[in-house]
Structures are given as C-alpha cells and as structure tokens.
C-alpha positions as CSV (number, residue, x, y, z in Angstrom):
1,M,32.4,1.0,6.2
2,K,33.8,1.5,9.7
3,C,33.7,-1.4,12.1
4,P,31.5,-0.6,15.2
5,Q,33.8,-2.6,17.5
6,C,37.4,-1.9,16.4
7,G,37.1,1.1,14.1
8,F,38.8,-0.6,11.2
9,E,37.8,0.9,7.8
10,N,36.4,-2.0,5.7
11,T,35.3,-2.0,2.1
12,P,31.7,-0.8,1.5
13,D,30.5,-4.3,0.5
14,A,32.1,-6.1,3.5
15,K,29.8,-8.2,5.7
16,F,32.4,-8.9,8.4
17,C,35.2,-6.7,9.7
18,G,38.6,-7.6,8.0
19,K,40.4,-7.0,11.3
20,C,38.3,-8.5,14.1
21,G,35.7,-10.5,12.2
22,V,32.6,-8.8,13.8
23,P,29.6,-8.6,11.5
24,V,29.4,-5.2,9.9
25,Q,26.0,-3.7,9.4
26,T,25.4,-2.6,5.8
27,T,22.6,-0.3,5.1
28,T,21.4,0.3,1.7
29,P,19.9,3.7,1.0
30,P,16.2,3.7,-0.1
31,P,15.8,4.0,-3.9
32,P,15.3,7.6,-5.0
33,P,11.8,8.6,-6.0
34,P,10.9,8.5,-9.7
35,P,11.1,11.7,-11.7
36,G,8.3,14.0,-10.8
37,G,8.7,13.3,-7.1
38,E,5.7,10.9,-6.8
39,V,5.9,7.3,-5.8
40,V,2.4,6.6,-7.1
41,S,1.2,8.7,-10.0
42,Q,-1.9,10.8,-9.6
43,G,-3.4,9.0,-12.6
44,L,-3.0,5.6,-11.0
45,K,-4.5,6.9,-7.7
46,I,-7.6,8.2,-9.4
47,G,-7.9,5.3,-11.8
48,V,-8.0,2.7,-9.1
49,I,-10.5,4.8,-7.1
50,I,-12.8,5.1,-10.1
51,G,-12.3,1.4,-10.9
52,S,-13.1,0.5,-7.3
53,V,-16.5,2.2,-7.6
54,F,-17.4,-0.2,-10.4
55,I,-15.4,-3.2,-9.3
56,P,-14.8,-2.9,-5.5
57,I,-12.6,-6.0,-5.3
58,L,-10.1,-4.0,-7.4
59,G,-9.6,-1.5,-4.6
60,I,-9.4,-4.2,-2.0
61,I,-6.8,-6.2,-3.8
62,M,-4.7,-3.1,-4.8
63,G,-5.1,-1.8,-1.3
64,I,-3.7,-5.0,0.3
65,I,-0.8,-5.1,-2.2
66,F,0.2,-1.5,-1.5
67,L,-0.3,-1.8,2.3
68,N,2.3,-4.5,2.3
69,D,4.9,-2.1,0.7
70,P,7.5,-0.6,3.1
71,N,7.1,2.8,1.5
72,P,4.9,5.0,3.7
73,E,3.4,6.9,0.7
74,K,2.4,3.6,-0.9
75,K,0.9,2.4,2.4
76,K,-1.2,5.7,2.5
77,V,-2.5,5.1,-1.0
78,G,-3.2,1.4,-0.3
79,K,-5.2,2.3,2.7
80,L,-7.3,4.8,0.7
81,W,-8.0,2.2,-2.0
82,L,-8.9,-0.5,0.5
83,M,-11.3,1.9,2.3
84,V,-13.0,2.9,-1.0
85,G,-13.4,-0.8,-2.0
86,I,-14.9,-1.7,1.4
87,G,-17.0,1.4,1.4
88,V,-18.5,0.7,-2.0
89,I,-19.4,-2.9,-0.9
90,L,-21.0,-1.6,2.3
91,A,-23.0,1.0,0.4
92,G,-24.2,-1.6,-2.0
93,C,-25.3,-3.8,0.8
94,V,-27.2,-0.9,2.5
95,C,-28.9,-0.1,-0.8
96,W,-29.9,-3.8,-1.3
97,L,-31.3,-4.0,2.2
98,I,-33.4,-0.8,1.6
99,M,-34.8,-2.2,-1.6
100,M,-35.6,-5.5,0.0
101,M,-37.4,-3.8,2.9
102,M,-39.4,-1.6,0.4
103,A,-40.3,-4.7,-1.6
104,A,-41.4,-6.5,1.5
105,A,-43.6,-3.6,2.5
106,G,-45.3,-3.7,-0.9
107,G,-44.2,-0.2,-1.9
108,G,-41.2,-0.9,-4.0
109,I,-40.1,-3.2,-6.7
110,N,-42.7,-5.1,-8.7
C-alpha cells in the first residue's frame, strides 16, 4: 500500500508508513456476493413476507435486523419486510375497528 504523504510502498497489512510513520488507510474490499448473485435468496424474501402476514412481528424484527446491515440490497429487503409487518398490523386494527363499530350499531357480531 502506497503512503499518501511520502509515496513509500508499504506492505498490504501495514497500518502506518514504514518511512514517515503516517497512518496508512487500509480498505478491505466488500465480500463477493454468494453464488447465484443474490445477497438474500428469493425463497427467504417470500418466506418472511408470508410469515409476516400470519405473524407481523416477524417482518418487523427481520426488517429492523436487515435495515441495520450496510449492504444496500439487504436494506431494501429489510424495508420491504418492515413495511409488510407494519401494514398487516394496521390492516388488522382497521378490521377490528370496523367490527367493533358494526357490533355497536347492532348489525354485526352477536
């Protein structure tokens, strides 16, 4: 790795320049995507969405976990799962309110 100050060629694992002592920035390349080119498999994406319909907290938890990952593809999937989990909870609340209003009006649940 070349020193940004003096130009000395250091070893790749050096943290400081061997000539002038300046900290050398080391960058590690991002890990290659798994075989198949997908970071998150299609089966996992669909499975969590289906699971979130029945257990919304699953989508919320998985969404938060994947939103905290630095990989942009995982962030995108995490956002989707989070929105599905929240959407299912909101839809359930709306249905519950409608049923309660129908019951209060006397035209619904007995």
